[in-house]
C-alpha positions in Angstrom: 0.0 0.0 0.0 1.1 3.6 -0.5 0.1 7.2 -0.4 1.5 10.4 -1.8 -0.7 12.6 0.4 1.7 14.6 2.5 -0.5 17.5 3.8 -3.9 16.1 4.9 -3.7 13.1 7.3 -7.4 12.3 6.8 -7.0 11.9 3.1 -3.8 9.8 3.6 -5.6 7.5 6.0 -8.6 7.1 3.7 -6.2 6.1 0.8 -4.4 3.5 2.9 -7.5 2.1 4.4 -9.2 1.8 1.0 -6.3 -0.3 -0.2 -6.3 -2.3 3.0 -9.9 -3.3 2.5 -8.8 -5.4 -0.5 -6.8 -7.7 1.9 -8.3 -10.4 4.0 -6.5 -10.1 7.3 -5.7 -13.4 9.0 -5.2 -14.3 12.6 -1.7 -12.6 12.9 -0.8 -9.4 11.2 2.0 -6.8 11.3 2.9 -3.8 9.2 6.3 -2.5 7.8 6.1 1.2 7.2 8.7 3.4 5.3 8.3 7.1 4.5 10.1 10.3 3.9 10.6 12.3 7.2 8.1 14.9 6.0 5.3 12.4 6.6 6.2 12.5 10.3 6.2 16.3 10.5 2.9 16.6 8.7 1.1 14.2 11.0 0.4 11.7 8.3 2.5 8.9 9.7 1.0 8.9 13.2 -2.5 9.2 11.8 -2.0 6.2 9.5 -0.7 4.1 12.4 -3.6 5.1 14.7 -6.1 3.9 12.0 -4.5 0.6 11.4 -5.8 -2.5 13.4 -2.3 -3.9 13.8 1.2 -2.9 15.0 3.7 -1.2 12.7 7.5 -0.8 12.7 9.9 0.7 10.2 12.1 3.7 9.4 12.5 6.8 7.2 14.0 6.5 3.8 14.8 8.5 0.6 12.9 6.9 -2.4 11.0 3.7 -2.3 8.6 1.5 -4.2 5.9 -1.1 -4.0 4.0 -3.1 -6.6 3.2 -0.8 -9.5 4.9 2.4 -8.4 8.2 3.9 -7.3 8.9 7.5 -6.2 10.5 9.8 -3.7 7.9 11.5 -1.5 5.8 8.5 -0.5 4.6 6.6 2.5 4.5 2.8 1.8 3.1 0.0 3.9 3.7 -3.7 3.6 1.2 -5.9 5.5 2.2 -9.4 6.5 -0.7 -11.6 7.6 -0.9 -15.3 8.4 -2.7 -17.9 10.5 0.5 -19.9 11.2 3.2 -17.2 11.3 3.4 -15.0 14.4 4.6 -11.4 14.5 5.4 -9.1 17.4 7.0 -5.6 17.2 9.1 -3.6 19.7 10.8 -0.3 20.3 14.0 -0.3 22.3 15.1 2.2 24.9 17.4 5.0 23.4 20.7 3.7 22.2 23.7 5.9 23.1 25.8 7.3 20.2 29.0 5.3 20.6 27.4 3.1 23.3 26.2 -0.5 23.6 22.9 -1.6 21.9 22.4 -4.8 24.0 21.3 -3.2 27.3 18.7 -0.8 25.7 17.3 -3.8 23.7 17.3 -6.6 26.3 14.3 -5.8 28.5 12.1 -4.8 25.5 13.1 -7.9 23.5 12.4 -10.3 26.3 8.9 -8.8 26.8 8.1 -8.9 23.1 9.6 -12.4 22.6 7.5 -13.7 25.5 4.4 -13.0 23.5 5.4 -15.5 20.8 4.7 -19.2 21.0 8.3 -20.2 20.2 11.7 -18.7 19.6 11.9 -16.2 16.7 13.0 -17.6 13.3 13.6 -14.1 11.9 14.3 -10.6 13.3 13.5 -7.6 11.1 15.4 -4.6 12.4 15.2 -0.8 11.9 18.1 0.8 13.8 18.9 4.5 14.1 21.7 6.1 12.1 24.3 7.1 14.8 27.6 8.3 13.5 29.7 6.7 16.3 27.9 3.4 16.3 29.0 0.5 14.1 26.0 -1.1 12.4 27.3 -4.4 13.7 26.4 -3.4 17.2 22.7 -3.9 16.4 23.4 -7.3 15.1 25.5 -8.2 18.1 22.6 -7.2 20.4 20.2 -9.7 18.8 22.9 -12.4 18.5 23.3 -12.2 22.3 19.5 -12.4 22.8 18.5 -15.0 20.2 21.6 -16.8 18.8 21.7 -18.3 15.4 18.6 -16.3 14.3 18.8 -14.5 10.9 18.7 -10.7 11.3 17.6 -8.5 8.3 16.9 -4.8 8.0 17.9 -1.3 7.2 19.3 1.7 9.1 17.1 4.8 9.0 18.1 7.4 6.4 16.8 10.6 4.9 17.5 13.0 2.0 19.0 15.7 4.2 22.7 16.5 3.7 23.5 16.1 7.4 21.4 13.0 7.9 20.0 14.6 11.1 16.3 13.6 10.6 16.7 9.9 10.1 14.0 8.4 12.3 13.0 4.9 13.3 9.2 4.2 13.5 6.9 2.2 15.8 3.2 2.5 16.2 3.0 6.2 15.4 6.1 7.1 17.5 9.4 8.2 15.9 13.0 8.4 17.3 16.5 9.4 16.4 18.0 6.9 18.8 15.6 4.0 19.4 15.6 0.8 17.4 12.3 -0.7 16.0 12.2 -4.4 15.4 9.8 -7.2 14.4 10.1 -10.8 15.7 8.8 -13.5 13.3 8.0 -17.1 14.4 6.0 -20.1 13.2 5.8 -21.5 9.7 8.3 -19.3 8.0 11.5 -20.1 6.0 13.1 -16.8 4.8 15.5 -16.7 1.8 18.2 -14.1 1.7 19.9 -12.4 -1.3 22.7 -9.9 -1.4 24.6 -8.1 -4.1 27.3 -5.5 -3.8 29.6 -3.5 -6.1 31.6 -5.7 -8.4 35.4 -5.8 -8.9 35.0 -4.2 -12.3 35.9 -0.6 -11.2 38.6 -1.1 -8.6 41.0 1.7 -7.8 44.7 1.1 -7.6 44.8 1.4 -3.9 44.7 -1.4 -1.3 46.0 -2.0 2.2 45.8 -4.1 5.3 44.0 -2.8 8.4 46.8 -3.5 10.9 45.1 -2.0 14.0 41.4 -1.4 14.7 38.8 -1.6 17.3 35.1 -2.0 16.3 34.4 0.5 13.6 37.5 2.6 14.3 40.5 2.1 12.0 43.6 3.1 13.9 46.3 2.0 11.4 46.6 0.9 7.8 49.8 -0.8 6.7 51.2 0.1 10.2 50.7 3.9 9.8 48.0 6.1 11.2 44.9 5.9 9.0 44.8 9.7 8.2 48.5 9.4 7.1 47.7 6.5 4.8 44.9 8.4 3.0 47.1 11.5 2.7 49.7 9.3 1.1 47.3 8.2 -1.7 45.9 11.8 -2.1 42.5 11.2 -0.5 43.1 13.4 2.5 44.8 16.7 3.4 46.0 18.0 6.8 44.1 15.2 8.6 40.8 15.8 6.9 39.2 13.3 4.5 38.5 14.8 1.1 34.8 15.6 0.4 33.2 12.7 -1.4 35.7 10.1 -0.3 33.3 8.9 2.4 31.2 7.5 -0.5 34.1 5.4 -1.8 33.6 1.7 -0.9 36.2 -0.4 0.9 35.9 -4.0 -0.2 37.1 -6.1 2.8 38.6 -9.5 2.3 38.0 -11.4 5.6 39.9 -14.6 4.8 41.9 -14.3 8.0 38.7 -14.4 10.2 37.4 -17.7 11.5 33.8 -16.7 10.6 34.6 -15.9 6.9 32.0 -17.6 4.7 33.3 -16.6 1.3 31.2 -13.4 0.9 33.1 -10.1 0.8 31.9 -7.2 2.9 31.7 -3.6 1.8 32.4 -0.8 4.2 32.2 3.0 4.2 34.6 5.2 6.1 32.9 8.5 6.8 35.5 10.7 8.7 38.6 10.9 10.8 38.3 11.4 14.6 40.5 13.7 16.7 43.3 11.1 16.7 43.4 10.7 12.9 41.7 7.3 13.1 39.1 6.4 10.5 35.5 6.0 11.6 33.6 3.4 9.7 29.8 2.7 9.4 30.5 -0.9 10.3 33.2 -2.9 12.0 36.6 -2.5 10.3 38.1 -5.9 11.0 41.7 -6.0 12.0 44.0 -8.0 9.6 41.5 -7.7 6.8 42.8 -6.5 3.4 40.8 -3.9 1.6 40.6 -2.6 -2.0 39.1 0.8 -2.9 36.2 0.7 -5.4 34.8 3.3 -7.7 31.1 2.6 -7.9 29.2 3.5 -11.1 25.6 3.6 -12.2 26.1 0.8 -14.7 27.5 -1.4 -12.0 24.6 -0.6 -9.7 22.1 -1.6 -12.3 24.0 -4.8 -13.3 24.2 -6.1 -9.8 20.7 -5.1 -8.8 19.2 -6.7 -11.9 21.1 -9.9 -11.2 19.8 -10.0 -7.6 16.2 -9.3 -8.7 16.4 -12.1 -11.3 17.5 -14.6 -8.6 14.7 -13.4 -6.3 12.1 -13.8 -9.1 13.2 -17.4 -9.5 12.2 -18.4 -5.9 9.3 -20.9 -6.0 6.0 -19.6 -4.6 7.3 -16.4 -3.0 4.8 -14.8 -0.6 6.5 -11.5 0.0 9.8 -9.7 -0.6 11.5 -7.0 1.3 14.3 -5.2 -0.5 16.7 -2.5 0.7 19.5 -0.8 -1.2 22.3 1.5 0.0 21.7 5.2 -0.5 25.1 5.4 -2.3 23.8 3.1 -5.0 21.1 5.7 -5.7 23.7 8.4 -5.8 25.6 6.6 -8.6 22.5 6.9 -10.8 23.0 10.7 -11.0 20.1 12.6 -12.5 18.0 9.4 -12.8 17.8 8.4 -9.1 14.8 6.1 -9.6 16.3 3.9 -12.2 17.0 1.0 -9.8 13.6 1.3 -8.1 11.8 1.4 -11.4 13.6 -1.7 -12.6 12.5 -3.5 -9.5 8.9 -2.4 -9.9 8.9 -3.5 -13.5 10.3 -6.9 -12.8 8.4 -7.8 -9.6 5.0 -6.2 -10.0 2.5 -9.0 -10.5 5.0 -11.6 -9.4 5.2 -11.1 -5.6 4.0 -8.5 -3.1 7.1 -6.4 -2.3 8.5 -3.4 -0.6 11.7 -1.5 -1.7 13.4 1.3 0.1 16.8 2.9 0.3 19.0 2.3 3.4 21.6 4.0 5.6 23.2 0.6 6.0 22.1 -2.9 5.2 21.8 -5.9 7.6 21.5 -9.3 6.0 22.9 -12.8 6.6 25.6 -13.8 4.1 25.0 -17.5 4.9 22.1 -19.2 6.5 21.4 -22.8 7.5 19.2 -24.5 10.1 22.2 -24.7 12.5 24.4 -21.7 11.5 23.7 -18.1 10.6 26.3 -15.5 9.6 24.7 -12.1 10.1 26.5 -9.2 8.6 26.3 -5.4 8.4 26.9 -4.1 4.9 27.4 -0.8 3.0 26.9 -0.2 -0.8 24.8 -3.3 -1.1 21.3 -4.4 -2.1 19.7 -7.0 0.0 16.5 -9.0 -0.1 14.5 -11.2 2.2 11.9 -13.4 0.5 9.2 -15.1 2.7 
């Protein structure tokens, strides 16, 4: 479901509810809601949530799509309903910028999980975009609470230059620091897909992260991170050049015991006061990286390949797709090209929701006994139910 109505909450509610009437809601129902931050300010988002007969969780985004339509200023709603799949949504306590995510999540998670008839088989997460927090911290919180459970989701994002109005959403509330989540249990077997930038457009720069802690890169090739980037012309006087924060680092994790053969992309957004690099996700010590120059052609090639794989799934019931905001940026003056391709290929095949992400969370491998959850940048991910 979707609405373009930004100014009048009553009209927006009417449009959503008219579309909802076409769906027969079963015993258990949940909603995933994505919207531009302006829908919060206008009162449309809380009004829609108040009108719905089920719980909602989600996040703000910058362009999105559902069956038949893709655009920028939209509010979209995916409704999951089932007799034998169970859904419960929660909203954590505020998560400190640079702090632990487990403690603010634990009590809320335990209360929400207690409402399910069994352990969750899937966690859908919508974390806040906090500069000093590695996206991996949100995964680690749930791995401590429900081990070997796949975690999938998107960090909140917006189209503002400073990313200061990226909100997480839950039942009409919004927050810059709380994490929304949905626990899924019962008769569900999720399939996951991920595609990232290819090796086609590598830059002639690589190195080894020789000292790091979490998402902080202290040394590359045994020199201070700011000095390394100055040596290759990507920084001056301890300041990262503008635009370099959108250059992907492709990490080779072969020296890690949990390496499952899938490379991980990372963004480094700034230097701290020590000249250390600050990454969006964990910057694993002893991993080797290569700098990549992403292009629009590469974005479309890898996205199309992922969607074709998704379309080949037997009897899909629903698909949730998130793509990194930088992939949208590579498309230049045609920012909806990727979204329009997805709409064209999937409309009529499977109910789906597509939105842009401030960071992508998706397993890189998944079996009944072992799950490798990862945080990604520059990637497009999909969960098919």
